[in-house]
N, C-alpha and C positions, 0 to 999 in steps of 0.2 A: 504493499497501501503506500500511495505517498509520504505519509510520515516516516515511516519505518516501521507498521506494524508488520508482523509475520502471522497468516495463521496456511500453518502446516499440516495437511488431512492425515490422519493416521490410521486410518483403516478405506480400504477401497470395495471392501464386499460388503458394505451395506446397502442398505436397499435406497435404490434411485431418487427419493425425497429426503436422504439424511445426511446427514455429515458430522465427522466426527474428527475433530480436529486438536492442535493443539494450539494457543497466542500468543502473542511474547508482545507486549506493547513498550518499549523502551521510554525512557524518561522523558516527559516533554510530547508522544506521540499520541493521540486521538484519531479516533473513527474515520473523520476526516479530516482534511486538511483545510479546510475553511470553517470550521465548527459547525457546519451544517449536521442537524438531525438527521438520522436514515428512517426509513418503515421499508417493509417488505413482508411478506405471508409468509405466515408459518410461527414459531415459535423456538427460544432459543432458551437452553438448561448448560449451567456453567458452573465451575468450582473453582476457585483462586489456589494454585500452590503456592504462589510468591508475590511481594510487591503489595503493591496496593492500587483499586485503579475505580477512578469517579464514573457513577453509571449515572446518566442521564434519561429519564423515561417519563414520556409527558411534557407533567409540570414538576417532579419531584428530583431531587439531586438527591445520591446516598454514596455513600463509599464503600466499597467490597474490598474488605480483607483477608489476608491469605489464610486459609482454613475454613470460609466461607462461597457459599454458594447462589447461586442465581437463578429464578426461574420466568422468563416475559413472553409478554406476547411482541412481538416484530413487527404486527401491525402500528402500534404506537409506537412515535417518533423518539428514537432512541438516540446515546452516543455516547462512549466511552473513552478517557482519557487518562493519562497516567500522570499527574500531577508530581508525581514523590519523586526519588533520587535511585530509586534502583527498579530493571524491569517487573514490570506486572505478567503473570505468563499464569495459564492456566489452562483447563481441558474443556473443551466446551464440543455442544453436541444439538446443532441445529436442525432442526424439522420441517423441512420448505413445504409450507401447502400447497397443492395448485391446483386448486378447487377450477 
């Protein structure tokens, strides 16, 4: 991604609507390079292994810390940012809803 974010596929034998990935957000990195929020069909579930990740979900913002997890409806505008000084690394499961 433009800001140095890495999403690496961990398994290729998942169903066609599923992504099982490792995410890495370097310090200062964001989901988008212009701070615009994203949305897409489906759901995301994540578990943060290291660091901290600021999550903006709709009108709410919170910090996800190592050892914490989240689940969100991806049709709601969202943005992930690493405002810390160490990389944020986690395991994500994304279910793409292609109705």
